[in-house]
N, C-alpha and C positions, 0 to 999 in steps of 0.2 A: 605548447601543451594542448591537448584536446580537452573538450568539455567533458569527456568520459573518464578522465582520470579521477581516481577516488578523492573526494574532498575529505577534509579532516573529520567531519561529522560522519561521513560514510564509513571511514576506517574505524572510527569508534564503534559504530553499530555493528560492523562485521566482526570486530574483535569481541564484542559483548556476546554475539550469537555463538561464537566459538567457545567462549568461557562458560556460557550457560550449558553447553553440551559436555562440560567436564574436560575439555582439551587444554593443554599447556603448550606454550611455544616450543618447548624442548621435545615433547613426545609427538606432537601433531605431524602427520605426514601420510603419504599413500599407504593404504592397507595392502595386504597380500593380494597378489594378482588373481583374478578369477576370469577365465577365458570363456565361460559359458555365457555367451552374449547373443543368443538366437533371437531375442526380441528386437534387436537393433538390425535385423536383416535388411529392412528397407533403407535404412540410412547407409549401411555398408554399400548397397547397390548404387545409391545415388552418389556417394562420395568417392568411390574407388577410382574412377577415371580422373577425377579432379586431384585427388591426392597423388596419383601416379605422376601428373604433370608437375606437382609441387616438388616431388622428389628430384626431378630434373633441374628445377630452378634454384633449390637451396644450396647447391654445391659451393663450398667456400664462403658461405655467409656467416657461419657461426650461430645459426638459429635453428630452432626445432619447432615444428608444427605438430600439434596434438589434436586428434579427432576423438571426442568422447560422446557417449550416448546420454540419454536424458537422466540416467542415474549417476553420471560422473565417471563411468568406467571407460578407460581408454580402449578405443576400437583399433586405432592405428596411429602411427607417428610417421612424420617425414623429417629426416635429418641429414646432415652432411658428414657425420662421422667424426667431427672435430671435438675439441675439448668440451664445448658446451653440451653436446650430446652425451659424452661420456660422463660428465658431472651429473646430468639429469638421470642417467641410468643408474648411477651409484645411489641416487636418492629414491629410487623405486619407480621412476617413470617408465613403465613398460606396458605392453598390451595387457588389459584386464585390471590394471591398478585402479584403485578408487580415489578420484580427486574431488569428491563432494566436500562441501564445507563441514559436514559431519565428521569427516576423517582428517582434513588438512587445514581447516580454517580458510580464510579468504584466499582465492587464487583465481587464475584466469579461466578455469572451468567451473569450479564449484560455485563461486560468486555470480557468475553469468546464469547458471541454472537456478540460483536462488532468486535473483532479481529480474531475470528475463530481459536483461539489458547489457549492451556492450560495456566492458569495463577495462581500464588500464591501471595496473598496479606496479608501482616502482619499488624495488628493493625492500627497504625497511618497513614499507607498508604491509608487507606480508606478515601474517600472524605466526606462521611456522618458521622456525630458525633455518630449516633446510632450504627454504625458498628465498631467503633474504639476499643472496648474491644475484638474483635474477630479476629482470624486468619483463613484464608480459602484457599482452593485450588479448582479451577473449571476447567472443561475440556469439550470441545465440543463433541456432539454426531453426528456422520456423517453416514448417510444411505449409506452402502457399495455399493449398487446397483446404486444409483443416484448421489452419492457424494454431496448431498445436506445437509445442516446444518439443523437438526431437533430439536435440543434442547441442554441442557447442564446439567451437574451434578456438585453439589458443596458440599464439605464436610467442615463444620465450627466447630471450637472449640475455647476455650479461648486462648488468645495470649500466655499465659505462658505455655500451655500444648504442647505435643509432635507433632507439626505439620509436622515434617520431615517424619512421617509415612503416611501423607495424600496422597501424590502423587501416589505411587504404588496401594494403596487401591482404589482410585477414578478411575485410569486407568483400573483396573480389572473390576470395575462396568461397565464402558463405553464399554469395549471390550465385555462383556457378553450381553449388551443390543444391540450393533451393530451386534453381531453374530445372535441374535434372529430376526433381520430384514431379514437376509438371510434365516434362518430356517422357518420363517413364510411367506416368500414371495410367490407370485404366482409360480406355478410349472415352467412356462416358464422362469421367471426371474431367478429362483434358478438354472435351468439347464444352462442358459447362463452364470451366475456367475461361476458355476463349470467349464464349458468349458474354460472360459476366464482364470481362475486360472491355469488350467492344461497347457494351451497353453503358458502362461507367464513363467511357470517353465521349460518347455521343448523346447521352441523355442528361437532362437537367433534373431528373427525378432521383430520389434515393433508391439504390439498387441493392437487392439481396439475391443470393442464390443458394439453393438447397439441393444436395445430392446425397447419395448413400453414405459417402464418407467426406463430404465437403460442405462447409458452411462459409459463405463469402458475403462480406458486408462492406459497403462503401464507407468512406470516411464520415459522411454526413449521417449515415446510419448508426455508426459507432457513437456519435455524439448525442443522438436523439433517442435511440431505441434502447430499452433495457434488456437484459437477458430474458426476463419473462416475456417481453414483447416479441422477441425472436422465436421463443417456443410457441407462443400464441399464433404467430404469423405462419410458422411452419405447419403446425397442425391444421390451420385454416386452408392454406393453399394446396395441401396434400389430400384434403378431404374430397369426397365426391361432389360436394355442393358447388365448388368453384365460385367462391363469393367475389363480389366486385368491391366490397368494403369490409374492413377488419377493424374491430374495436381494440385499440391499444391504450396504453397509459397516457398518451398525449391526445387522444381523441379517436373518433371513427374515421379511418383513413382510406381513401380510394386506392385500390391496388389493381395492377394489370399483370396477369400470370401468363407466362409462356412455358410450355413443356419443352424440355431439352432432353432428347434421348428417351430412354424407357422410364426413368424415375426422377430426372432432374427438374427443378422449377426455378425459373428466372423471374423475379418479382420486381416491379417498379412501383414505388409508393409515392403518391401525390400528396406530399405533406404540405398543406397550405400555410400561409403566414399566420393564420389565426384559427387553429384547429379547436373544435369544441371538445372539452375534456369529458371523458366518460365519468359517470357518477362514481365516486370513491366512497368506501365506508368511512364515516367520520372517525378521525383518530385524535386522541387527545394530544395537544401540543406539548412537547417536552419543555420543562423549565431549564434555565441555564445550568442548574446544578445537577440535573439528571434524575434518574429514578428515585434516588434517596430523598430528593427534595419533595417528591409526591407522597412519600410515606413519612411525613414528619413524626418524629417519635417524641415521647415525653422524656426529657433529659432529667436524670436523677443525680448526676455528678458532673465531673469536668470532662471536656472533649476538646481535642485539637483537630482543626480542619486544615490539611496541608495540600498544596497544589500549586501549579504554575500561575502566573499572572493571568487574570481574565478567565480562569476556568470555572468560575462559579463558587468560589470559596464562600463569599458573603451570603449568597442565596442558600447555600447548604447550611451555614451557620445559623441563619434565621429559621430555616425549616427544622433544625435540630433543637434549638433553644426555645422556639415558640415565638409567635408574633408579639407577645407582651414583654419580651426581654428587653433590657436596657442595652442599646446598641451604641458602642463607643468606637468612633473611627479615629484611630491614632494618627492617621495621615493628615488630620485637620490641624494638628499642632505644628508650631513653627520649628521645633527641634525636639530631640529625644527627651531632654529634661521636662519640657512643657507637656509632652505626651504623657508622661508619668504623673507629674505633679498636678496638672489641671484637668486631665481627662480620666486616666485609668484609676488613679487613687481615689478620687471622690466617688466614682461609681462603685468600686469595691467596698468602700466604707459604708455607703448608703445601703448596699445589699446585706452587708454584715450586721448593720445596726437595726435590722427589723423589716426592711421592705421585702426581703426574701425573693426578689425578682432575679431571674437569671441574667447574667451579664455576658455580653459579646464584646471581646476585645479584638478588633479587626487589625491585622498587620502588627503583631506583637514584635516582629523582627525589627521594628523601628525603635524599640526601647534599647537602652543601654544594657550591657551585661549586668551591671549592678542592680538595675531596676528589674531585670528579668529574674534575678535571684530573689528579690523582694516579692515579685509576683508569685514565684513558686512557693515561698513561705506562706503567703496568704491563701493560696489555693489548697495547701495541705490542711488548713483548718477552716475552710469556707463552709458556711451553712446553706449556701445557695449555689445553684449550678453556675459554672464558668465555662464559656466557650472561647477558645483562641484560635485565630487564623494566622497562617504564615505561608511563605514559600515552602515548597517540599524539600528544597535543598537549601539549608540555612546554616549559620554558624553554630558552634556547639552550645552556647548558651540558650539559643532558641530551641534547639532540639532537645535540650535537657528539660525545658518546660513542657514540650509536647510529650515527651516520654513519661512525664509525671501524671499525665491526664489518664483518666480511666478508660478512655476510648479515643481512638484515632481514625479519622475518615480522610481518604485521599481522593481529591477531585482530579480528573484527567484532562489533558489538553484535548482540544476538539478533534484533532486528527486521530485520536485513540479511541473515539467513541462509537464508531461504526454506525449502526442503524439509528441510535439516539441522535447522533450528530445530524443526520438527514432530516429528522423531525425538527431539530432546532433551526436548520436552514429554512425549512418551510414556514415555521412560525415567524421567524425574523422577516422573511420576504412579505408575508401577509401583514405584519405590524408596520413595516415601512410603507407598504402601499396604502394602508388605511390612513397613515399619517399625512401622506401626500395626496390622498384622494385619487389614487390610481386604481384601475381594475387589477385584481391579483392575476399574475400571468400563470400559464402552465409551466411547471418546473420539471425539466427532464431529469431522470435519475442520474444521468452522467453529470449534469451540472451540479446537482446536490452532492454527489460523491466527490467530485473534484474540489468543490468548496470546502468540504469536510477535510480533505487531504491536505490543505494548506497548513504549513507550519508557521504560525503567526506569533508575533511577539506577545500580544495581549489577548490571544485566543478569542473569546466571545466578543470583546469590545472591537478587536481588529476585524473579525468577521462581519460584524454589523456595518462597520465603515465600508468594507469591500462591497457588501450587498447593496448598500446605499449608492455606491458609485455605479453598480450595474443598473440601478433603477432611477438614473437621472431623468429619464423620460419614460412613458409607458411603453411596455413591450408585450408581445402576445405570448412568446415562448422564451424561457430562459435557458440558454444552451452554454456549453463550456466557452464558446467564442465571446460571450458577454463578460467573462471574467477579465478585469483590466490586466495589462501586460505585466505590471509590477507584482500582481498577485500570482500570476502564473509562474513567475520567476522564483517565487518563494515556495513553490509546491515541492513536497517531498519527492525525491526521485522514485518513479514508479516503474514497474516492469513492462513498459510499453502499453498498448491498448489491450483491452480485455479479449482473451482468446475464446471467441464464442464457440468454437468446436470442442473446447474442453468440457462443456456441460454434459454432453452425452457420455464422454469417456468416464467422467467422475460418477455419474449416475450408475453406469454399467459396472464400474469397479466396486462401488458400495454394494450393489445388488449381489455381485459374485462373492463378496466378502461378508455377507450377511450383516452389513451395516458397521462392521468393525473398521474404524477409521485408520488405525495404524497399519492394518493389513492392506487396506485400499491405497494408502499412500505408497506402500512398498510395491504394490502391483502397478501403480501409475508411474513409479519411478521418480517420485518427488518426495521432499521432506514432509513431515507431519505439519510443520508450521505453514508451509506453502498450501498444503491441502486445506487446512482450516481457513486460511485466507480466501481461497477459491470458494469454499462452502459458504462463506459469509457473502462473497460478491454475487453468488448465483442464488442466494436465499435458500440454501439447502441445509442450513444449520439448525 
């Protein structure tokens, strides 16, 4: 098995995406063929000689290779004319057919375009019934000069056949197509790419290159520089001033700029071990519960706060009920009976008998079903506000109490919080450093985003533990490499490294479409969900 086969959680997510689009397993499948594919001319030119060689190789293998553009439309297929090819043709696999997830559910083309990562899907893991007899492996095609996703390759065979050989074969096809993007590029871009690769091999510095249609960044640059840094850097090195230092988010960095051809720039950045950070506007650190906690409201009735463990439920409950509320932690009891008898019931009685204080019942899912019904009865005639907290996915008796509340607040896991999560990371790092009397390090945007992307069992509590592990000793810069190995293995699968060249394409598409995002997504050949994610990554939302 390869590490790229869809795990159970990935299958669930891909199926949920399909269901959210209104697809059903019975009706999902390729849409009517549309052969108007002029926008993929560059991909066709790069791929055609490679696909011709694949035609010769596939004879008698019982496999079919499909080339699709960035919209999921089939440009070309290579097959051996056997039963598998005929079965696929009967299911609509032909030139111009739409294999995007929006039409077909998860598959070796659509899911690759959605995730920007190689994916292997076996038989029953397919959402669409028409694809369940097949096993496939798909891989993205990335233009090496722009880092833009330009299409995908898929190899399909019957589930019972030897799909373990799919992965290396498809990767070789993709590598050959990507190499032809360089070979057939304009002379200026080809020269820039060659100089970039030479510099990356021989220099110890962080290397970037900027051309008319090329943005190239070394691995170290991807880890340390934000998308805003790259924009700032490009504007600086292309200006007439030719600066020898550029102010970036990690500090004022010395740069050495070389002209390549008429308009190319090769930039080497001397990022020291202890750069001095540039002054940042002071930003208020987010609390664990998020924006809602900063706008504590006066509670007039009952409220349920639901969310995964460690997502800030308690902080949100306190912010909602007020600091003077009676806070009952049901987890302090030895068992469910004691939680009701010794903790919840006395607090509810005291509130009802005249104290008038709001009551917070933390973790009501620890109560028995019978006591939850008793709680519901008391809430119905309570004279003081009651706030309950619980997991967001709980048994029916717990959800019945939540539904009885006048208001429900949902707290999200850290990896769903986007920019707020980055603020939480910064605040936690500062807090840990103060506690240990360490100087606060410069936190790269990539480190903060990768820390936020971790899918952790206890969210904020787990995050604090991981950050403390990163800060066992003082460091000058926090980069993704500082994340412990066990944390990186828990990370949600991501679509590879951020494609820096997409920034200009997105800005241009939005401008041409008068800011209408749905039209911009269609022009770019990506789903709206993918566009919104890219907008957040680039700070364009």
